[in-house]
All heavy atoms as TSV, in Angstrom:
chain	resi	resn	atom	element	x	y	z
A	1	MET	N	N	0.822	-1.201	0.000
A	1	MET	CA	C	0.000	0.000	0.000
A	1	MET	C	C	0.856	1.251	0.000
A	1	MET	O	O	0.520	2.220	-0.643
A	1	MET	CB	C	-0.922	-0.016	1.206
A	1	MET	CG	C	-1.773	1.211	1.305
A	1	MET	SD	S	-2.857	1.087	2.720
A	1	MET	CE	C	-3.524	2.723	2.709
A	2	ALA	N	N	1.973	1.246	0.729
A	2	ALA	CA	C	2.807	2.440	0.837
A	2	ALA	C	C	3.311	2.914	-0.518
A	2	ALA	O	O	3.544	4.107	-0.702
A	2	ALA	CB	C	3.971	2.182	1.771
A	3	ASN	N	N	3.463	2.000	-1.460
A	3	ASN	CA	C	3.938	2.385	-2.789
A	3	ASN	C	C	2.857	3.047	-3.631
A	3	ASN	O	O	3.163	3.644	-4.663
A	3	ASN	CB	C	4.474	1.158	-3.530
A	3	ASN	CG	C	5.709	0.585	-2.865
A	3	ASN	OD1	O	6.491	1.304	-2.257
A	3	ASN	ND2	N	5.876	-0.718	-2.975
A	4	ASP	N	N	1.601	2.951	-3.218
A	4	ASP	CA	C	0.490	3.457	-4.013
A	4	ASP	C	C	-0.007	4.835	-3.596
A	4	ASP	O	O	-0.948	5.349	-4.184
A	4	ASP	CB	C	-0.688	2.477	-3.942
A	4	ASP	CG	C	-0.340	1.123	-4.545
A	4	ASP	OD1	O	0.541	1.064	-5.423
A	4	ASP	OD2	O	-0.958	0.127	-4.128
A	5	VAL	N	N	0.598	5.437	-2.583
A	5	VAL	CA	C	0.151	6.751	-2.114
A	5	VAL	C	C	1.295	7.755	-2.179
A	5	VAL	O	O	2.460	7.374	-2.262
A	5	VAL	CB	C	-0.421	6.675	-0.675
A	5	VAL	CG1	C	-1.661	5.797	-0.631
A	5	VAL	CG2	C	0.617	6.160	0.293
A	6	SER	N	N	0.936	9.025	-2.124
A	6	SER	CA	C	1.941	10.083	-2.266
A	6	SER	C	C	2.369	10.675	-0.918
A	6	SER	O	O	2.951	11.745	-0.878
A	6	SER	CB	C	1.391	11.195	-3.158
A	6	SER	OG	O	0.240	11.761	-2.568
A	7	PHE	N	N	2.087	9.980	0.172
A	7	PHE	CA	C	2.453	10.468	1.498
A	7	PHE	C	C	3.073	9.336	2.295
A	7	PHE	O	O	2.930	8.166	1.957
A	7	PHE	CB	C	1.234	11.039	2.229
A	7	PHE	CG	C	0.050	10.111	2.236
A	7	PHE	CD1	C	-0.087	9.137	3.199
A	7	PHE	CD2	C	-0.921	10.217	1.255
A	7	PHE	CE1	C	-1.161	8.274	3.203
A	7	PHE	CE2	C	-2.011	9.361	1.248
A	7	PHE	CZ	C	-2.132	8.387	2.222
A	8	GLY	N	N	3.779	9.692	3.351
A	8	GLY	CA	C	4.473	8.704	4.152
A	8	GLY	C	C	3.547	7.852	4.997
A	8	GLY	O	O	2.545	8.344	5.512
A	9	ILE	N	N	3.889	6.592	5.118
A	9	ILE	CA	C	3.160	5.656	5.974
A	9	ILE	C	C	4.182	4.999	6.893
A	9	ILE	O	O	5.223	4.544	6.430
A	9	ILE	CB	C	2.441	4.579	5.140
A	9	ILE	CG1	C	1.330	5.213	4.294
A	9	ILE	CG2	C	1.869	3.496	6.042
A	9	ILE	CD1	C	0.600	4.236	3.426
A	10	GLY	N	N	3.890	4.973	8.188
A	10	GLY	CA	C	4.803	4.350	9.136
A	10	GLY	C	C	4.840	2.842	8.959
A	10	GLY	O	O	3.814	2.188	8.940
A	11	GLN	N	N	6.024	2.307	8.818
A	11	GLN	CA	C	6.216	0.867	8.696
A	11	GLN	C	C	7.338	0.455	9.636
A	11	GLN	O	O	8.218	1.246	9.943
A	11	GLN	CB	C	6.602	0.489	7.264
A	11	GLN	CG	C	5.551	0.827	6.235
A	11	GLN	CD	C	5.993	0.429	4.840
A	11	GLN	OE1	O	6.522	-0.644	4.633
A	11	GLN	NE2	N	5.772	1.299	3.893
A	12	GLY	N	N	7.325	-0.786	10.068
A	12	GLY	CA	C	8.393	-1.272	10.924
A	12	GLY	C	C	8.384	-0.641	12.295
A	12	GLY	O	O	9.437	-0.408	12.891
A	13	VAL	N	N	7.203	-0.357	12.814
A	13	VAL	CA	C	7.086	0.286	14.118
A	13	VAL	C	C	7.506	-0.690	15.213
A	13	VAL	O	O	7.188	-1.864	15.169
A	13	VAL	CB	C	5.646	0.779	14.337
A	13	VAL	CG1	C	5.487	1.420	15.701
A	13	VAL	CG2	C	5.251	1.756	13.244
A	14	THR	N	N	8.211	-0.166	16.191
A	14	THR	CA	C	8.711	-0.960	17.311
A	14	THR	C	C	8.052	-0.505	18.615
A	14	THR	O	O	7.458	0.582	18.664
A	14	THR	CB	C	10.230	-0.789	17.453
A	14	THR	OG1	O	10.489	0.588	17.797
A	14	THR	CG2	C	10.963	-1.155	16.169
A	15	PRO	N	N	8.172	-1.280	19.669
A	15	PRO	CA	C	7.647	-0.831	20.963
A	15	PRO	C	C	8.246	0.511	21.410
A	15	PRO	O	O	7.555	1.317	22.031
A	15	PRO	CB	C	8.036	-1.959	21.924
A	15	PRO	CG	C	8.098	-3.174	21.059
A	15	PRO	CD	C	8.647	-2.674	19.741
A	16	ASP	N	N	9.493	0.786	21.072
A	16	ASP	CA	C	10.104	2.073	21.439
A	16	ASP	C	C	9.411	3.236	20.733
A	16	ASP	O	O	9.202	4.297	21.323
A	16	ASP	CB	C	11.595	2.077	21.100
A	16	ASP	CG	C	12.408	1.160	22.001
A	16	ASP	OD1	O	11.940	0.859	23.125
A	16	ASP	OD2	O	13.494	0.730	21.581
A	17	ILE	N	N	9.067	3.043	19.469
A	17	ILE	CA	C	8.349	4.089	18.736
A	17	ILE	C	C	6.960	4.276	19.325
A	17	ILE	O	O	6.496	5.403	19.484
A	17	ILE	CB	C	8.286	3.761	17.232
A	17	ILE	CG1	C	9.693	3.796	16.629
A	17	ILE	CG2	C	7.348	4.721	16.500
A	17	ILE	CD1	C	9.782	3.273	15.205
A	18	ALA	N	N	6.303	3.183	19.647
A	18	ALA	CA	C	4.983	3.273	20.271
A	18	ALA	C	C	5.055	4.090	21.556
A	18	ALA	O	O	4.232	4.973	21.796
A	18	ALA	CB	C	4.433	1.880	20.548
A	19	GLU	N	N	6.037	3.810	22.375
A	19	GLU	CA	C	6.184	4.543	23.628
A	19	GLU	C	C	6.458	6.021	23.383
A	19	GLU	O	O	5.905	6.892	24.059
A	19	GLU	CB	C	7.309	3.936	24.460
A	19	GLU	CG	C	7.424	4.575	25.824
A	19	GLU	CD	C	8.458	3.894	26.705
A	19	GLU	OE1	O	8.721	2.696	26.515
A	19	GLU	OE2	O	8.997	4.582	27.582
A	20	ALA	N	N	7.290	6.328	22.393
A	20	ALA	CA	C	7.628	7.723	22.096
A	20	ALA	C	C	6.426	8.526	21.619
A	20	ALA	O	O	6.352	9.731	21.853
A	20	ALA	CB	C	8.741	7.782	21.050
A	21	THR	N	N	5.477	7.872	20.955
A	21	THR	CA	C	4.292	8.572	20.451
A	21	THR	C	C	3.106	8.488	21.393
A	21	THR	O	O	2.070	9.084	21.138
A	21	THR	CB	C	3.852	8.018	19.080
A	21	THR	OG1	O	3.490	6.635	19.227
A	21	THR	CG2	C	4.921	8.175	18.041
A	22	GLY	N	N	3.254	7.722	22.470
A	22	GLY	CA	C	2.159	7.555	23.415
A	22	GLY	C	C	1.161	6.503	22.984
A	22	GLY	O	O	0.065	6.428	23.529
A	23	ALA	N	N	1.511	5.704	21.997
A	23	ALA	CA	C	0.614	4.668	21.497
A	23	ALA	C	C	0.656	3.440	22.387
A	23	ALA	O	O	1.560	3.273	23.201
A	23	ALA	CB	C	1.016	4.277	20.077
A	24	TRP	N	N	-0.320	2.573	22.197
A	24	TRP	CA	C	-0.395	1.356	22.988
A	24	TRP	C	C	0.163	0.200	22.183
A	24	TRP	O	O	-0.290	-0.089	21.084
A	24	TRP	CB	C	-1.832	1.072	23.387
A	24	TRP	CG	C	-1.994	-0.168	24.213
A	24	TRP	CD1	C	-1.349	-0.455	25.378
A	24	TRP	CD2	C	-2.819	-1.284	23.930
A	24	TRP	NE1	N	-1.739	-1.687	25.857
A	24	TRP	CE2	C	-2.650	-2.216	24.968
A	24	TRP	CE3	C	-3.694	-1.593	22.906
A	24	TRP	CZ2	C	-3.308	-3.429	25.014
A	24	TRP	CZ3	C	-4.359	-2.794	22.950
A	24	TRP	CH2	C	-4.158	-3.699	24.003
A	25	TRP	N	N	1.175	-0.463	22.714
A	25	TRP	CA	C	1.774	-1.638	22.079
A	25	TRP	C	C	1.110	-2.868	22.675
A	25	TRP	O	O	1.146	-3.093	23.880
A	25	TRP	CB	C	3.280	-1.691	22.321
A	25	TRP	CG	C	3.914	-2.810	21.566
A	25	TRP	CD1	C	4.149	-4.069	22.033
A	25	TRP	CD2	C	4.358	-2.789	20.218
A	25	TRP	NE1	N	4.722	-4.836	21.042
A	25	TRP	CE2	C	4.861	-4.064	19.911
A	25	TRP	CE3	C	4.376	-1.815	19.215
A	25	TRP	CZ2	C	5.379	-4.395	18.670
A	25	TRP	CZ3	C	4.897	-2.136	17.982
A	25	TRP	CH2	C	5.396	-3.414	17.721
A	26	GLU	N	N	0.480	-3.655	21.824
A	26	GLU	CA	C	-0.199	-4.863	22.277
A	26	GLU	C	C	0.789	-6.026	22.282
A	26	GLU	O	O	1.219	-6.500	21.228
A	26	GLU	CB	C	-1.378	-5.184	21.363
A	26	GLU	CG	C	-2.176	-6.367	21.841
A	26	GLU	CD	C	-3.296	-6.728	20.896
A	26	GLU	OE1	O	-3.882	-5.845	20.254
A	26	GLU	OE2	O	-3.570	-7.932	20.792
A	27	THR	N	N	1.170	-6.466	23.463
A	27	THR	CA	C	2.176	-7.521	23.571
A	27	THR	C	C	1.657	-8.887	23.150
A	27	THR	O	O	2.433	-9.732	22.706
A	27	THR	CB	C	2.724	-7.610	25.011
A	27	THR	OG1	O	1.634	-7.809	25.911
A	27	THR	CG2	C	3.469	-6.337	25.384
A	28	THR	N	N	0.353	-9.114	23.269
A	28	THR	CA	C	-0.215	-10.412	22.893
A	28	THR	C	C	0.053	-10.735	21.421
A	28	THR	O	O	0.462	-11.832	21.079
A	28	THR	CB	C	-1.736	-10.437	23.151
A	28	THR	OG1	O	-1.973	-10.086	24.507
A	28	THR	CG2	C	-2.320	-11.802	22.862
A	29	ARG	N	N	-0.193	-9.738	20.548
A	29	ARG	CA	C	0.014	-9.947	19.108
A	29	ARG	C	C	1.279	-9.263	18.601
A	29	ARG	O	O	1.578	-9.318	17.426
A	29	ARG	CB	C	-1.199	-9.452	18.325
A	29	ARG	CG	C	-2.445	-10.276	18.607
A	29	ARG	CD	C	-3.597	-9.863	17.737
A	29	ARG	NE	N	-4.099	-8.558	18.144
A	29	ARG	CZ	C	-4.987	-7.854	17.438
A	29	ARG	NH1	N	-5.458	-8.313	16.301
A	29	ARG	NH2	N	-5.404	-6.681	17.871
A	30	ASP	N	N	1.991	-8.552	19.480
A	30	ASP	CA	C	3.221	-7.845	19.124
A	30	ASP	C	C	2.979	-6.819	18.014
A	30	ASP	O	O	3.676	-6.781	17.000
A	30	ASP	CB	C	4.313	-8.842	18.709
A	30	ASP	CG	C	5.710	-8.282	18.944
A	30	ASP	OD1	O	5.866	-7.423	19.837
A	30	ASP	OD2	O	6.635	-8.701	18.236
A	31	ILE	N	N	1.951	-5.974	18.238
A	31	ILE	CA	C	1.584	-4.939	17.257
A	31	ILE	C	C	1.306	-3.623	17.971
A	31	ILE	O	O	1.031	-3.588	19.169
A	31	ILE	CB	C	0.325	-5.325	16.442
A	31	ILE	CG1	C	-0.898	-5.479	17.375
A	31	ILE	CG2	C	0.564	-6.582	15.624
A	31	ILE	CD1	C	-2.217	-5.588	16.650
A	32	ILE	N	N	1.362	-2.554	17.210
A	32	ILE	CA	C	0.947	-1.249	17.711
A	32	ILE	C	C	-0.531	-1.074	17.377
A	32	ILE	O	O	-0.980	-1.473	16.305
A	32	ILE	CB	C	1.801	-0.120	17.088
A	32	ILE	CG1	C	1.564	1.208	17.803
A	32	ILE	CG2	C	1.564	0.001	15.600
A	32	ILE	CD1	C	2.502	2.314	17.378
A	33	GLN	N	N	-1.278	-0.526	18.306
A	33	GLN	CA	C	-2.671	-0.206	18.017
A	33	GLN	C	C	-2.713	1.133	17.273
A	33	GLN	O	O	-1.762	1.927	17.349
A	33	GLN	CB	C	-3.486	-0.147	19.305
A	33	GLN	CG	C	-3.770	-1.502	19.899
A	33	GLN	CD	C	-4.727	-2.335	19.056
A	33	GLN	OE1	O	-5.474	-1.832	18.227
A	33	GLN	NE2	N	-4.693	-3.643	19.270
A	34	PRO	N	N	-3.786	1.408	16.534
A	34	PRO	CA	C	-3.843	2.599	15.696
A	34	PRO	C	C	-3.530	3.884	16.453
A	34	PRO	O	O	-4.080	4.152	17.509
A	34	PRO	CB	C	-5.280	2.612	15.186
A	34	PRO	CG	C	-5.675	1.179	15.199
A	34	PRO	CD	C	-5.003	0.599	16.400
A	35	THR	N	N	-2.623	4.621	15.884
A	35	THR	CA	C	-2.224	5.924	16.398
A	35	THR	C	C	-2.117	6.837	15.185
A	35	THR	O	O	-1.314	6.596	14.301
A	35	THR	CB	C	-0.861	5.837	17.103
A	35	THR	OG1	O	-0.926	4.786	18.067
A	35	THR	CG2	C	-0.510	7.132	17.785
A	36	GLU	N	N	-2.958	7.856	15.140
A	36	GLU	CA	C	-3.044	8.673	13.931
A	36	GLU	C	C	-2.809	10.141	14.267
A	36	GLU	O	O	-3.276	10.637	15.288
A	36	GLU	CB	C	-4.427	8.501	13.297
A	36	GLU	CG	C	-4.739	7.053	13.020
A	36	GLU	CD	C	-6.226	6.745	12.965
A	36	GLU	OE1	O	-7.035	7.457	13.584
A	36	GLU	OE2	O	-6.564	5.762	12.300
A	37	PHE	N	N	-2.062	10.795	13.387
A	37	PHE	CA	C	-1.763	12.213	13.563
A	37	PHE	C	C	-2.048	12.954	12.261
A	37	PHE	O	O	-1.808	12.427	11.184
A	37	PHE	CB	C	-0.284	12.422	13.908
A	37	PHE	CG	C	0.148	11.731	15.162
A	37	PHE	CD1	C	0.790	10.500	15.109
A	37	PHE	CD2	C	-0.090	12.300	16.401
A	37	PHE	CE1	C	1.199	9.847	16.263
A	37	PHE	CE2	C	0.312	11.650	17.568
A	37	PHE	CZ	C	0.957	10.429	17.491
A	38	LEU	N	N	-2.528	14.172	12.383
A	38	LEU	CA	C	-2.675	15.068	11.238
A	38	LEU	C	C	-1.802	16.283	11.529
A	38	LEU	O	O	-1.955	16.929	12.570
A	38	LEU	CB	C	-4.135	15.479	11.049
A	38	LEU	CG	C	-4.454	16.364	9.865
A	38	LEU	CD1	C	-4.064	15.672	8.555
A	38	LEU	CD2	C	-5.923	16.736	9.846
A	39	PHE	N	N	-0.863	16.534	10.636
A	39	PHE	CA	C	0.094	17.626	10.808
A	39	PHE	C	C	-0.237	18.767	9.865
A	39	PHE	O	O	-0.763	18.555	8.783
A	39	PHE	CB	C	1.517	17.154	10.465
A	39	PHE	CG	C	2.021	16.054	11.336
A	39	PHE	CD1	C	1.821	14.733	10.997
A	39	PHE	CD2	C	2.710	16.347	12.495
A	39	PHE	CE1	C	2.298	13.703	11.791
A	39	PHE	CE2	C	3.196	15.327	13.303
A	39	PHE	CZ	C	2.987	14.010	12.948
A	40	LYS	N	N	0.115	19.975	10.274
A	40	LYS	CA	C	0.049	21.090	9.340
A	40	LYS	C	C	1.468	21.420	8.905
A	40	LYS	O	O	2.438	20.877	9.455
A	40	LYS	CB	C	-0.660	22.291	9.952
A	40	LYS	CG	C	0.050	22.987	11.077
A	40	LYS	CD	C	-0.799	24.163	11.535
A	40	LYS	CE	C	-0.111	24.977	12.588
A	40	LYS	NZ	N	-0.898	26.140	12.963
A	41	LYS	N	N	1.591	22.283	7.913
A	41	LYS	CA	C	2.921	22.667	7.454
A	41	LYS	C	C	3.745	23.135	8.635
A	41	LYS	O	O	3.252	23.834	9.512
A	41	LYS	CB	C	2.828	23.790	6.415
A	41	LYS	CG	C	2.401	23.320	5.065
A	41	LYS	CD	C	2.456	24.459	4.062
A	41	LYS	CE	C	2.042	23.964	2.702
A	41	LYS	NZ	N	2.073	25.043	1.710
A	42	GLY	N	N	4.982	22.756	8.669
A	42	GLY	CA	C	5.853	23.103	9.776
A	42	GLY	C	C	5.928	22.007	10.827
A	42	GLY	O	O	6.760	22.057	11.705
A	43	GLY	N	N	5.018	21.024	10.745
A	43	GLY	CA	C	5.103	19.869	11.617
A	43	GLY	C	C	4.260	19.883	12.867
A	43	GLY	O	O	4.291	18.929	13.636
A	44	ALA	N	N	3.496	20.950	13.110
A	44	ALA	CA	C	2.657	20.976	14.311
A	44	ALA	C	C	1.517	19.967	14.167
A	44	ALA	O	O	0.911	19.846	13.107
A	44	ALA	CB	C	2.073	22.372	14.536
A	45	ILE	N	N	1.224	19.249	15.239
A	45	ILE	CA	C	0.111	18.300	15.238
A	45	ILE	C	C	-1.178	19.074	15.466
A	45	ILE	O	O	-1.308	19.815	16.435
A	45	ILE	CB	C	0.288	17.244	16.346
A	45	ILE	CG1	C	1.546	16.418	16.099
A	45	ILE	CG2	C	-0.944	16.342	16.427
A	45	ILE	CD1	C	1.907	15.488	17.243
A	46	ILE	N	N	-2.147	18.894	14.556
A	46	ILE	CA	C	-3.429	19.582	14.725
A	46	ILE	C	C	-4.552	18.612	15.095
A	46	ILE	O	O	-5.627	19.041	15.471
A	46	ILE	CB	C	-3.821	20.395	13.474
A	46	ILE	CG1	C	-3.888	19.514	12.237
A	46	ILE	CG2	C	-2.853	21.537	13.275
A	46	ILE	CD1	C	-4.426	20.237	11.015
A	47	GLN	N	N	-4.288	17.316	14.996
A	47	GLN	CA	C	-5.277	16.317	15.398
A	47	GLN	C	C	-4.554	15.017	15.676
A	47	GLN	O	O	-3.591	14.682	14.988
A	47	GLN	CB	C	-6.318	16.119	14.290
A	47	GLN	CG	C	-7.550	15.328	14.673
A	47	GLN	CD	C	-7.412	13.826	14.490
A	47	GLN	OE1	O	-6.596	13.359	13.722
A	47	GLN	NE2	N	-8.207	13.083	15.216
A	48	SER	N	N	-4.994	14.321	16.707
A	48	SER	CA	C	-4.421	13.000	16.988
A	48	SER	C	C	-5.527	12.072	17.455
A	48	SER	O	O	-6.546	12.511	17.982
A	48	SER	CB	C	-3.322	13.081	18.045
A	48	SER	OG	O	-3.853	13.520	19.274
A	49	SER	N	N	-5.320	10.796	17.231
A	49	SER	CA	C	-6.284	9.783	17.635
A	49	SER	C	C	-5.515	8.563	18.105
A	49	SER	O	O	-4.614	8.082	17.413
A	49	SER	CB	C	-7.185	9.416	16.452
A	49	SER	OG	O	-8.030	8.345	16.790
A	50	TYR	N	N	-5.854	8.086	19.276
A	50	TYR	CA	C	-5.238	6.887	19.836
A	50	TYR	C	C	-6.347	5.864	20.047
A	50	TYR	O	O	-7.409	6.200	20.560
A	50	TYR	CB	C	-4.579	7.190	21.186
A	50	TYR	CG	C	-3.393	8.110	21.090
A	50	TYR	CD1	C	-3.540	9.479	21.167
A	50	TYR	CD2	C	-2.120	7.591	20.941
A	50	TYR	CE1	C	-2.446	10.318	21.088
A	50	TYR	CE2	C	-1.017	8.422	20.865
A	50	TYR	CZ	C	-1.195	9.790	20.935
A	50	TYR	OH	O	-0.108	10.615	20.860
A	51	SER	N	N	-6.088	4.631	19.659
A	51	SER	CA	C	-7.089	3.593	19.807
A	51	SER	C	C	-6.466	2.366	20.450
A	51	SER	O	O	-5.288	2.086	20.279
A	51	SER	CB	C	-7.656	3.229	18.429
A	51	SER	OG	O	-8.650	2.249	18.547
A	52	ASP	N	N	-7.289	1.621	21.184
A	52	ASP	CA	C	-6.822	0.364	21.753
A	52	ASP	C	C	-7.655	-0.801	21.228
A	52	ASP	O	O	-7.741	-1.844	21.838
A	52	ASP	CB	C	-6.833	0.406	23.278
A	52	ASP	CG	C	-8.224	0.586	23.836
A	52	ASP	OD1	O	-9.167	0.788	23.059
A	52	ASP	OD2	O	-8.375	0.517	25.061
A	53	GLY	N	N	-8.262	-0.586	20.082
A	53	GLY	CA	C	-9.083	-1.616	19.464
A	53	GLY	C	C	-9.681	-1.112	18.166
A	53	GLY	O	O	-9.242	-0.105	17.623
A	54	PRO	N	N	-10.714	-1.784	17.659
A	54	PRO	CA	C	-11.250	-1.457	16.340
A	54	PRO	C	C	-12.146	-0.213	16.292
A	54	PRO	O	O	-12.578	0.176	15.221
A	54	PRO	CB	C	-12.044	-2.704	15.966
A	54	PRO	CG	C	-12.428	-3.300	17.270
A	54	PRO	CD	C	-11.291	-3.005	18.206
A	55	LEU	N	N	-12.402	0.431	17.415
A	55	LEU	CA	C	-13.261	1.620	17.421
A	55	LEU	C	C	-12.437	2.890	17.498
A	55	LEU	O	O	-11.271	2.874	17.867
A	55	LEU	CB	C	-14.210	1.573	18.625
A	55	LEU	CG	C	-15.155	0.384	18.671
A	55	LEU	CD1	C	-15.978	0.428	19.948
A	55	LEU	CD2	C	-16.057	0.345	17.464
A	56	ALA	N	N	-13.071	4.002	17.151
A	56	ALA	CA	C	-12.510	5.350	17.300
A	56	ALA	C	C	-11.307	5.603	16.402
A	56	ALA	O	O	-10.361	6.274	16.780
A	56	ALA	CB	C	-12.157	5.635	18.755
A	57	ARG	N	N	-11.353	5.076	15.204
A	57	ARG	CA	C	-10.292	5.359	14.239
A	57	ARG	C	C	-10.711	6.525	13.364
A	57	ARG	O	O	-11.888	6.711	13.063
A	57	ARG	CB	C	-10.001	4.128	13.398
A	57	ARG	CG	C	-9.486	3.003	14.276
A	57	ARG	CD	C	-9.045	1.825	13.503
A	57	ARG	NE	N	-8.635	0.769	14.430
A	57	ARG	CZ	C	-8.217	-0.396	14.051
A	57	ARG	NH1	N	-8.128	-0.684	12.775
A	57	ARG	NH2	N	-7.862	-1.290	14.935
A	58	THR	N	N	-9.754	7.334	12.958
A	58	THR	CA	C	-10.033	8.498	12.136
A	58	THR	C	C	-10.427	8.052	10.731
A	58	THR	O	O	-9.715	7.276	10.098
A	58	THR	CB	C	-8.799	9.411	12.066
A	58	THR	OG1	O	-8.397	9.743	13.403
A	58	THR	CG2	C	-9.101	10.676	11.300
A	59	LEU	N	N	-11.556	8.557	10.259
A	59	LEU	CA	C	-12.023	8.245	8.913
A	59	LEU	C	C	-11.509	9.285	7.929
A	59	LEU	O	O	-11.350	10.461	8.277
A	59	LEU	CB	C	-13.553	8.218	8.869
A	59	LEU	CG	C	-14.239	7.222	9.802
A	59	LEU	CD1	C	-15.751	7.398	9.737
A	59	LEU	CD2	C	-13.835	5.808	9.442
A	60	ALA	N	N	-11.288	8.879	6.691
A	60	ALA	CA	C	-10.812	9.802	5.657
A	60	ALA	C	C	-11.767	10.981	5.506
A	60	ALA	O	O	-11.327	12.123	5.325
A	60	ALA	CB	C	-10.654	9.059	4.336
A	61	GLU	N	N	-13.058	10.728	5.594
A	61	GLU	CA	C	-14.054	11.801	5.466
A	61	GLU	C	C	-13.883	12.842	6.563
A	61	GLU	O	O	-14.074	14.037	6.338
A	61	GLU	CB	C	-15.481	11.230	5.514
A	61	GLU	CG	C	-15.817	10.307	4.378
A	61	GLU	CD	C	-15.374	8.858	4.615
A	61	GLU	OE1	O	-15.057	8.485	5.770
A	61	GLU	OE2	O	-15.319	8.103	3.632
A	62	ASP	N	N	-13.532	12.386	7.757
A	62	ASP	CA	C	-13.319	13.314	8.874
A	62	ASP	C	C	-12.090	14.181	8.640
A	62	ASP	O	O	-12.086	15.372	8.953
A	62	ASP	CB	C	-13.174	12.553	10.191
A	62	ASP	CG	C	-14.448	11.823	10.581
A	62	ASP	OD1	O	-15.543	12.280	10.185
A	62	ASP	OD2	O	-14.334	10.799	11.274
A	63	VAL	N	N	-11.037	13.595	8.097
A	63	VAL	CA	C	-9.826	14.360	7.786
A	63	VAL	C	C	-10.136	15.404	6.725
A	63	VAL	O	O	-9.748	16.568	6.860
A	63	VAL	CB	C	-8.674	13.440	7.331
A	63	VAL	CG1	C	-7.485	14.256	6.857
A	63	VAL	CG2	C	-8.273	12.504	8.460
A	64	CYS	N	N	-10.853	15.009	5.673
A	64	CYS	CA	C	-11.215	15.964	4.613
A	64	CYS	C	C	-12.053	17.101	5.174
A	64	CYS	O	O	-11.833	18.269	4.840
A	64	CYS	CB	C	-11.965	15.252	3.487
A	64	CYS	SG	S	-10.934	14.111	2.553
A	65	TRP	N	N	-13.009	16.767	6.055
A	65	TRP	CA	C	-13.839	17.803	6.659
A	65	TRP	C	C	-12.979	18.763	7.475
A	65	TRP	O	O	-13.139	19.978	7.390
A	65	TRP	CB	C	-14.914	17.186	7.561
A	65	TRP	CG	C	-15.765	18.235	8.205
A	65	TRP	CD1	C	-16.892	18.793	7.703
A	65	TRP	CD2	C	-15.506	18.893	9.454
A	65	TRP	NE1	N	-17.365	19.753	8.569
A	65	TRP	CE2	C	-16.528	19.837	9.652
A	65	TRP	CE3	C	-14.513	18.768	10.417
A	65	TRP	CZ2	C	-16.582	20.654	10.777
A	65	TRP	CZ3	C	-14.575	19.585	11.532
A	65	TRP	CH2	C	-15.601	20.512	11.704
A	66	LEU	N	N	-12.067	18.225	8.278
A	66	LEU	CA	C	-11.217	19.069	9.117
A	66	LEU	C	C	-10.331	19.971	8.273
A	66	LEU	O	O	-10.181	21.164	8.565
A	66	LEU	CB	C	-10.368	18.213	10.058
A	66	LEU	CG	C	-9.421	18.985	10.989
A	66	LEU	CD1	C	-10.187	19.966	11.868
A	66	LEU	CD2	C	-8.609	18.018	11.829
A	67	VAL	N	N	-9.741	19.430	7.213
A	67	VAL	CA	C	-8.894	20.239	6.332
A	67	VAL	C	C	-9.715	21.359	5.712
A	67	VAL	O	O	-9.297	22.521	5.691
A	67	VAL	CB	C	-8.222	19.362	5.255
A	67	VAL	CG1	C	-7.575	20.218	4.175
A	67	VAL	CG2	C	-7.203	18.431	5.899
A	68	ASP	N	N	-10.908	21.053	5.195
A	68	ASP	CA	C	-11.774	22.091	4.615
A	68	ASP	C	C	-12.157	23.133	5.653
A	68	ASP	O	O	-12.160	24.331	5.388
A	68	ASP	CB	C	-13.041	21.475	4.018
A	68	ASP	CG	C	-12.757	20.705	2.740
A	68	ASP	OD1	O	-11.697	20.913	2.102
A	68	ASP	OD2	O	-13.625	19.878	2.367
A	69	PHE	N	N	-12.469	22.683	6.869
A	69	PHE	CA	C	-12.835	23.599	7.948
A	69	PHE	C	C	-11.671	24.545	8.269
A	69	PHE	O	O	-11.864	25.762	8.381
A	69	PHE	CB	C	-13.233	22.814	9.194
A	69	PHE	CG	C	-13.423	23.672	10.414
A	69	PHE	CD1	C	-14.554	24.447	10.557
A	69	PHE	CD2	C	-12.454	23.706	11.409
A	69	PHE	CE1	C	-14.717	25.255	11.680
A	69	PHE	CE2	C	-12.609	24.492	12.529
A	69	PHE	CZ	C	-13.748	25.268	12.665
A	70	LEU	N	N	-10.477	24.004	8.404
A	70	LEU	CA	C	-9.320	24.837	8.730
A	70	LEU	C	C	-8.992	25.807	7.611
A	70	LEU	O	O	-8.568	26.944	7.866
A	70	LEU	CB	C	-8.119	23.951	9.061
A	70	LEU	CG	C	-8.263	23.130	10.345
A	70	LEU	CD1	C	-7.116	22.157	10.486
A	70	LEU	CD2	C	-8.390	24.029	11.566
A	71	LYS	N	N	-9.155	25.388	6.363
A	71	LYS	CA	C	-8.928	26.289	5.235
A	71	LYS	C	C	-9.921	27.436	5.225
A	71	LYS	O	O	-9.589	28.539	4.795
A	71	LYS	CB	C	-9.046	25.529	3.909
A	71	LYS	CG	C	-7.863	24.680	3.567
A	71	LYS	CD	C	-8.111	24.031	2.216
A	71	LYS	CE	C	-6.953	23.234	1.719
A	71	LYS	NZ	N	-7.246	22.598	0.420
A	72	SER	N	N	-11.142	27.208	5.691
A	72	SER	CA	C	-12.180	28.233	5.647
A	72	SER	C	C	-12.028	29.290	6.740
A	72	SER	O	O	-12.693	30.319	6.689
A	72	SER	CB	C	-13.560	27.577	5.774
A	72	SER	OG	O	-13.786	27.114	7.092
A	73	ARG	N	N	-11.185	29.032	7.702
A	73	ARG	CA	C	-11.032	29.969	8.831
A	73	ARG	C	C	-10.130	31.118	8.496
A	73	ARG	O	O	-9.298	31.161	7.743
A	73	ARG	CB	C	-10.483	29.253	10.039
A	73	ARG	CG	C	-11.505	28.324	10.590
A	73	ARG	CD	C	-11.071	27.503	11.737
A	73	ARG	NE	N	-10.250	28.223	12.686
A	73	ARG	CZ	C	-9.705	27.680	13.753
A	73	ARG	NH1	N	-9.898	26.429	13.999
A	73	ARG	NH2	N	-8.977	28.357	14.578
């Protein structure tokens, strides 16, 4: 999938990276749970989402709405 998009996708995440971002590392399956950030130019985080399961993940429609909202201000 990473080869099909024009933006960076985190791959090869480790427990150390999870800890640095405040994400939850699930030791049972040895995976990071969804941790999503939306940055503006310059690198400031304008939205973040942390999940510990299949709920509360950021939808593409929500990101588009937020970007349009911020542009309109």
